[in-house]
N, C-alpha and C positions, 0 to 999 in steps of 0.2 A: 433103238428103233424111232424114227422121228415121223414122228405123225402130223404125214400131208399132205391127207384127202380129204378137207373140210371142205363144205361147198365152198369158203369166205363167204356169208352170210352179210357178218360187219362190216366188208369191203368192197359191200357192190354197192356202186355197178362195174366199183373200176374192176372186180376182178372177177365179171364177164368178158372182161377183155383180154387179161393176164392172172396169171392166178396166182393169188396171194401167194406161196411158197416164190414161187420165181419173179417174184414186181424188184427192177435196179434200185440196189443201194450203189452206189457210189462204183458202178461194173458190178459188182455183185451181186446173186438175190436173194434176196430178204431170209431162205434158210438156211444159204453159206454161217453166218454166226453159231445158229444151236446146231449144225455141223461141227461147226468148229469143238463147240466148245462138250459134244460128244465121249470125239478123238482125241482133247484134252483130256477127262478122264479115263482115258484107255480104253477106247470100243476103238477095238482093231476092225472089226468089221460093223456095220449100220444096216439096218430094214428101210428101208424109205414106205409106205403106204402110196397109195394114185388113187384118187379120184375124178376129181373133177381135171382138164384140161392134163394127161395124163403128160404128153410125149411133152406138153412145155416143160410136164414139173422136174420130172428125171430128166430132159435133159440140163435143167438148171443145175442139178442137186451131181451131173457126172461133170461139171462144167467145175465148183464151187470145189468138189473134192476128187483126187486125184487116187483115191483107197480104195478099200473093195465095197463096196456098192451093191445088195440087194432092193430089188422093189416085188409091191407084195401087193398084187392090185384086188379093186375093188370094184367091181362093176355095176351093184349098190353098197351105200358103205352105208360101213361098218359102226361105226363111235368109232372113241379113243377104246374104250375096253372088249369092242369087239373087232377092233384091229389087231389089237396085237395079240389078243385068239385067232384070228385070222394066219398071221406070220408067226407060228409056232415050226410048222416046216420049215421057216430061212433061217428062224434065230437060234432055236436046237435048245439043250436044257442050263437051267442056272437063272439066274438074276436077268432083270434087263431096266436097264440102264433108257430111259425112255422122252422126248422131248417133243418140242409142238413148234410151229414156223410163224406164233402173233409176236416176237419180240427180237430185238438185236440186239450185241452187248457179249461180255465174256461174264463168264461165270467160273469157282473154283466152285467144283462136285467135288473136296478131294470126304470133306464132312459127312454128304452125304453116302458115300459109300460105304464111307465109315461107324455108319449107323443100320449097314445093313444086318436083316435076320429072317431067315428061311419064309417069314410069317407074315410078313409086315411087309409095307406101300410106306417107304421114307416121300414128307413132300421137302424143297429145294426153296428155301423158303428169304427171303429179301426184309428187314427192318419196312412195317409203310409207309411210301413219299405220300396218299394222298389216298385215304378211307376212304373220302367224300367221293373219290373217284371210285375205286375199284373195289370186288368185296378185300373182304379181310379173315385171315386163318388165328384163331384166337388156341394159345398152346396150355399147358396143367405143366406145375411146376418139373416134372420131368421129362418133357418135352412131346406129350402121349398131345395131338390132336382132337378140339374139345368142341368145336362148331367152327361155325362157318359164317361168316355175319355180310350181310348185305352192303353196297354200296350207303355211306351215311348214317351206316345206325350203330346206335349205340355207341358208349366213349371211352369202352376200358382199354388204360395204357397196353405196347407191350404184345402190339400187331402185327401184322405183317400179311406182304405179299406172295404170294403164292407165283414160282417165277417159270412155270409150263413145267419145270425138270423136273422126274419124281425115280427114284427106286422101285420096284418091281421082284421083292421075293422071289426065288422060286419052285416055292410052294405056292405063292401068290399066282404068278404066270401060269403051273398046271393047270390050277382050279378054278381055270375063265371057264364058263361056260362058249360055249359056240356062240353063235350069232351074232344078229344086232347089242350094242350094248353100251350107258357112257361112262367115262369114270367114275358122276358121284355115285352112284351105284355100290361100283368097288368101292368108295370109301368108305361109304357108309356103312356097307358090312365088316370092311377093315377097325371104323373105328370104334363101333358096340362092342367089336375087342378086343379093341385095345388098344390093336397093331397098323392106328394111324398114324405116326412120327412126324413128325417136323423141325429143319434143322437148318439153319441160319448162316448161309451163305454169305462167300463175297466179293464183289464184282461191279458189273457194270451193267444193268438190262433197262434198257428204253423198250414203248409198247408200240410194236403197229398194228395193229386189227382195222383201223378202217382209214379212211381215207385222206380225214384229215390230222391225223396220227402217219401217216406214213411221208407227207409232204412231210412232216416238220422233221421228222428222222430224218431221209433222204437231203434237208433244206443244212442243217445239223450236221451233217458229216460230210458237204460239202465242205464245212468252212467257209474262211468268211472271204473266200479268196474265187468260190465257188467249183467248182466239179467240174468237167470238158471230157466226155469220151475223146481217149484215139478217133474212135471209128465214126465219133458225131462229124457237124460240117459244121462249125461257128463261122459262118462273115466277118473281114472288119470292119469297123464301124460301130455294132451291136452291141447293149451294153446287158449283161452278162454280172448281175450282184446277187450273193447270196444262195445261188440256184446253183441245178444237178440238167445236165444234157446229154442224155442218155448214148448211146450205139443206135445209127442212123439217125437221130434226130439233126433238124436242118434250124440254121436261125439267122436269120437272111440279114445283110448290111440295114443298120438304122430302127432295131428290133431291141425292147426291152425289158429284161425279166428280172425278178424281184424276188426273191423264197420263193422262185419256183423250180415245179420240177417236169423235162420232156421227157417222156421214156416211152421202147418202143416204136419207133419212125415216128415218137414225132414232128407237128412241122413251125415254125414263125414266119413269116414274112409278111411283106408290104407293109412295112413302120407301126409292129405289133405292138401294146406295151400290156405284157402280165406281171398280175402283184398276186404273189400268193397264193396259185394257180397251181394244179396240174392237168398236164397235158397227155393224152395213151393211145399207142397203136397208130396205123392211116391214118393223121386226122392233122389237120394245116390248119392255123384261124389263120388271114389275112386282115388286114388292115384296125384291127379291133382294139378295144383299150377293155381290160377286165379284171377282175378283182376276186379271189376268192372262189375257184369258176374250176369245177374238175372237166374237162373236155375231151369227151369219148365220141368217134368216129360220127354215132348218132343219138349221140344224147349229151347235155349239158345241164349241169344238178351245181348249184349253193354247194362247197367245202362247209361246212360247222365247225 
């Protein structure tokens, strides 16, 4: 199951224009890599839950993955635990491998599947790249989760980062209560039973939960030569350096983009100079010099 029904609060105000799972990364929606990870782990059918921008996110999922998909519509947001519980008629019996859409990368999830148990929750972890930035998971010698640490807390060695992927055992799924609920409550109950485990996996992982992280991801994925969608209009005489120009976007002659992202129909004209910016939606910048700014149709905010 792919959890794509969140409000995208950390991605605000960008997620008000484009749903976070549908944000463009080198011509693919952000949710594409999570779908690929689930398929790579052997998931023949994937259920995607929907809440905000449901049509946009569903279209992105279909465009990203030609395999069998089912959609679980949540008129009222249910949270991670509640979303899985509500999707049980679509999921069927058995274990459920769950992923979220806050990250981009390629992970080998085989060790998570190998650690399964009917009554267990198994978290896919990686060695922690930055404990000061993100919360940490601490394991005991048997691979059981003993505690979670907030960003910057403690100095314990061997900390891990949760990748957003987890395996819920069949008994765990069957016992989920109906109605809203977050994964934290499920994890806490499993930890008290000694059934919350963590497994280190290999691969590439990039966080993409906030507008600044999205810009960094899109620019890094574009590469040093930049990336321009075939359906974008970039005129000769413009300067595109380490930037990404998405489908339906336009960059006129004389404009300069450095480490910037144009997506969802945005345009730069009149000699605009943009550095480390994100332009999203039906918005046009004309003859301006901007740095580290998120530009939306009716709003501009600094990028952290």
